[in-house]
N, C-alpha and C positions, 0 to 999 in steps of 0.2 A: 326447466329444460330449455336449451337453446334451439332456435329454429335452424334449418339448414343454411339460410342466408347468414345468420349470425355465426355459425361454425365456419363458414367460408371467410367471413371477415376476420375471425380469429386466426385462421390459417394464413391469410394474407398479411396480417400484422406480424405474425411470427417470422414470416419470410423477410420482411423489410425493416423491422424494428431495431434501431441501433442499440437500444438498452438491452433488448433480448440477446443480441449476439455478442455485445461487449461483456455483458455479465457471464455468459457461458464461456467465453474465452478467458476472462479473468479468473473464473473458478478453476478451469483446467490448468492454467499456468500456475496459479497459486498452489493447487494440489501438488504440481510437480516440484516446486520450490519448497513446499512444506516437507515433502518426503526427503528432499536433499538436505535440508537444514536440521532435520530431526536429531542427529547426534549432538547438535549444539544446544538443544532444548528450546529453540526459538521456532516460532512459525513465521511464515514469510511476512505476514503483516507486522509482526513484532520487530523483525529484522528491518523492514522498511522504516518503521517508526524510529528505531535506534539510529539508523543511518541519517535520517532526516534531522534528528536532534543533533547529532555530531556535526553534520554539515552546516546547520544553521547557527550553531554555537550558542547554546543556552536560550532557546527560543521561548517566548511566552506561549500560553495555550493558543491564543489567537493566531500568532505567526505560524505555529505548527498546523493549526486547522486550515489556514489559507494554503500552506505548502502542499498539504495532503488532500485538499478539497473535501474537508470533512467538517461536521458540526463540532463546535467546541465541547459540547456534552459528550459526543462520541470519543473525542480525543481524551477527555478526562477519564472516561470508562476504560479506554484502551490502555491508558497509562498505568492503571492500578496493578495489573499483574507485573509489569516491569518494576514498579516501585516495591511490591512485595518481595520480589527476587533480588532487591537492592541493585538493580541495574541502572536505575535513575534516582536522582533526588529532585524534589520539588522545592525550590528556593523562593522565599517571600521577596518580593521586590521592595523598592524604597517606600512605596505607599501601602504595602502589605496586602493590597487587593490584587495586584498583578503578580502572579507566580511565574517563575521561569523553570524550565526543565533542564537538568544537567545530567550528563552521563557520569556514572561513578566509575571507580577503578574496576569494579566487577563487570559493569556494563561494557567498558572498553576491552576487558579480557574476553567477554562473550562475543563481541563484534570480531575480535582477532580470531576466535575459534570458528565463527561462522563464515568468514569471508572465503576461505579455501573451499568450503562446502558450496557456497553461493557460486564461486567461479566455476566449479565443476558442473553445476546445474546450468549456468549461463552458457557454458560451452555445449552442453547437450541440447539446450534450447536453440542455440545458433545453428547447430548441425541439423536439427529437424526442420527449422523454419528457413534457414539460410541467412547468412550474415547481411548480404545486400538487401534482401527482402526485409529483414528486421530494421535495418537502417532507414529504409523508406517508410516503414510502418511507424517508427519513432517520429519522423517528421510529420507524417499524417496525423498521428495521435496528438502531437503537440499543437498542430493547427486546429484540430477538432476541439481540443480543450480550450484554446483561446477563443474559438468561436462561441462556445456554449457557456463558458465561465460567467457566472453572474447573470445568466439569461434573465 
């Protein structure tokens, strides 16, 4: 059992902890986009993964991990459902140890299907949060990421 002082510390930490608040916000936003993307058969994390692969142009696992600020093992695990659905291909590199990730024709079609759903969710998000506020938050989040990346 925690003492009253320990409980007070827990309460204080919950009020000021960036991890606590960023995770809560991320879960709420992800839920909103998951619901919007449901007709495409993608979850928001899968959509972000596909967009990142397309944007980076056949990235290695390591490049994708750096882009998404994830461990390589998490990247590998998150790519498996996309590979099972034939949305991506894993291509052996010249030395066969480095694999690159490539969007398939099916993956490109799924992105095309999901983008209008994403746009609608983005518009809804912007109307709830406010475009100006979101623009400021993007700058703040980018600066925060740069400040803590590789801590």
